[in-house]
C-alpha positions, 0 to 999 in steps of 0.5 A: 436342086429342088424341081420348083417354080422358083427357077422361073424368074419373076415377073413384075405385074402390070399395074397402074401406079397409085398414091406414092407410086402403090397400086389401088389394089394394095390401098383396098386391101389396106382399108380392109385391114384398118377396120378389122384392125379397129375390131381386132385392137379394140379388143387386144387392148383390154385383154391383159387388163381384163384377164389379169386385174379383172378376172385375176389370171396368173402371169403363167395362164395370161402367157398361155393365152397371150400365146394363143391369141399372138402365136399358136393359133396363127401358125395352126391353119396358116400353111393349109390355107396357103396351099390351099389359095396356091393350088386354086389360085384362090388368094381372095376366096381363102383371105374372106373367109379368115376375115369372116371367120375372126368376126363371128368369133368375137361374138364368142367372147360374151361367153368366157365370164372367169374360165380360163379354159373358155377363154383360151378355146375362143381366142384361139378360134378367132386366132384361127381366122387370123391364121387363114387370112394373112398368108393370101392377103400378104401374097395378093399385095406381092403380085399386085406390086412391083418388085422395085416397090414391094417394101413400100407397098407392105409399109402402105398396107401396114400403115393402114392396118396400124391405122386401126391399131390407133383408131382401136384402143381408143374406141374401146377407152372411149366405151369403158369410159361411157360404160365402165366395165362395160366389156360385153359393150366393148365386144359388140361394136367390135363385131360390127365393125369387123363385118365392115371389113369383111364387107370391103375386102368381098366387094371392092378388092380384085384378084391378081393376076398369078402364074398358072402351073405349067405343064409337068409342074407339080401344083402345090401341096404340103410336100412341095411347100416344106420343100421351099426350106430348101431354097437358100433364100428363103430358108436364111429369112425364115431361119432369121425370123424364128430365132428373133421371135423366140426372144421378142417379148409380146405387146402385151408383157411389155405393157403390163411391165410399163404400168407396173414401173409406173404405177399409172391407172389402169384405166390409162392401160389401152392407151399404150397400144395407142402409142405403139400403133402411132409410132407404127403409122407415123414410121411404117411408110419412111421406114418401108422406102428406106428398105427399098433404097437401103436394104431391106434385111439392114432395116430388118435387123434393125428393128430388134436393136430397138426391142433391145433398147425396150428392154434395157428401159424396163429393167431400169424403173429410175429412168422415170416415166418419160422413158417407160413410156417412150419405151412403148413408142419404141414398140411401134417403130419396131414394128415398122423396121420389121413387119412389112418388110420380113413379108417383102424380102420373103415375096422376093425369094417365093415364085407367085405359083408358091407366094402364099404357101410360102409366106404361111410357112413363114408365119408358122414358124413366127407363130410358134416362135411367139407362142414359145416366147409368151409362154416363157416369159410368163412362166420366168415371171412367174417363177421369179421377179420381175425382171427376171423374163426381162434379163434372160430374154434380153441376153437371148436377143443379143444372141439372137441378133448376132446368129441371125445377123451371121445367117443374113449377111450372105451375099452369094444368095440368089433371090427368085426376081434378081437378074442372074447375079448373086448379090445383087450388086450389078443389078443394084436390087435391095433384099 
């Protein structure tokens, strides 16, 4: 068996239950993400409109940009940052660096103009910050939480994070109403709000207690982190998540299709992200609690049935405008069922000393999948009708769902924090 600390049982941290049974440190991290996501969503809610309609980029060009924004840059430094955080037990410091990087890089968007290459470079720099901070932040959430309520803890964090996703598009919409075409005004405001998030994590968030590497046990490294692939539980959830990511279209393309299907004003475009975020905000905690009680893998897979419903609605514009707008809300329900739940499942498969680097490896694989997905969707749209990518992704997602369901339906997997039983049937834990 591969010699890592995965053979050591995970001990629940000594924590003081807070609101909803979620520890105070998780709430503080949630507030950090709240302000950071306000900043990020102010920008992301206007990017499709700004690049495709205002600057006239082709769907393929936007697909590459969106792939960089959604996935490629997230994968670029995630593993390196995760290994560094585990090796020196510096999750908080690495996360602060990522938040600061993203905040400062937003100023670069002032220089974009009509240059596609500059836009790609600046967006890439912004998402490098995200790639650095995501895994250490999620590791701090899991290390600050009890295993029995981990999905709920992630759900609370994601709910606060999504609160920013609700407010960001509203603020962007209000600023553009106040100053028509004032994209630079939006960018400057976004930068100032991002600085608040950096201050919150620096001053308020506590460093979680982690297990030190014992004598004779190797410190975190690229070799050790990549070796996590040999652990059945981690390999299973990572493989399933990566396969499903390949056939999941990004929000930006969904919004563009909805706008074309409904013919609504481009002024309303930023509000699509608001609808998605509002649904996510309302459902994150209930679905997190459901995952803890019923089974995290079941809820995770169920989320992709919602994506399939979105594809069906978009393929049939005759269902009416209300159905088209409802599909945007279904995206939020999908995120509520998958985002935090996936992080909780993966955390249960990882020992504390490799928690950050393991989550970083998962993010890297998901990021590559999202990048390929966006480029493929843009290419199919550019070379064919609008329905072409929806049909391809619809049938592809059905196949990915069947394969991932078969992979995840393995009750003989031994999780890092189980009591020694297989399938967790005797101890009653849900994964």
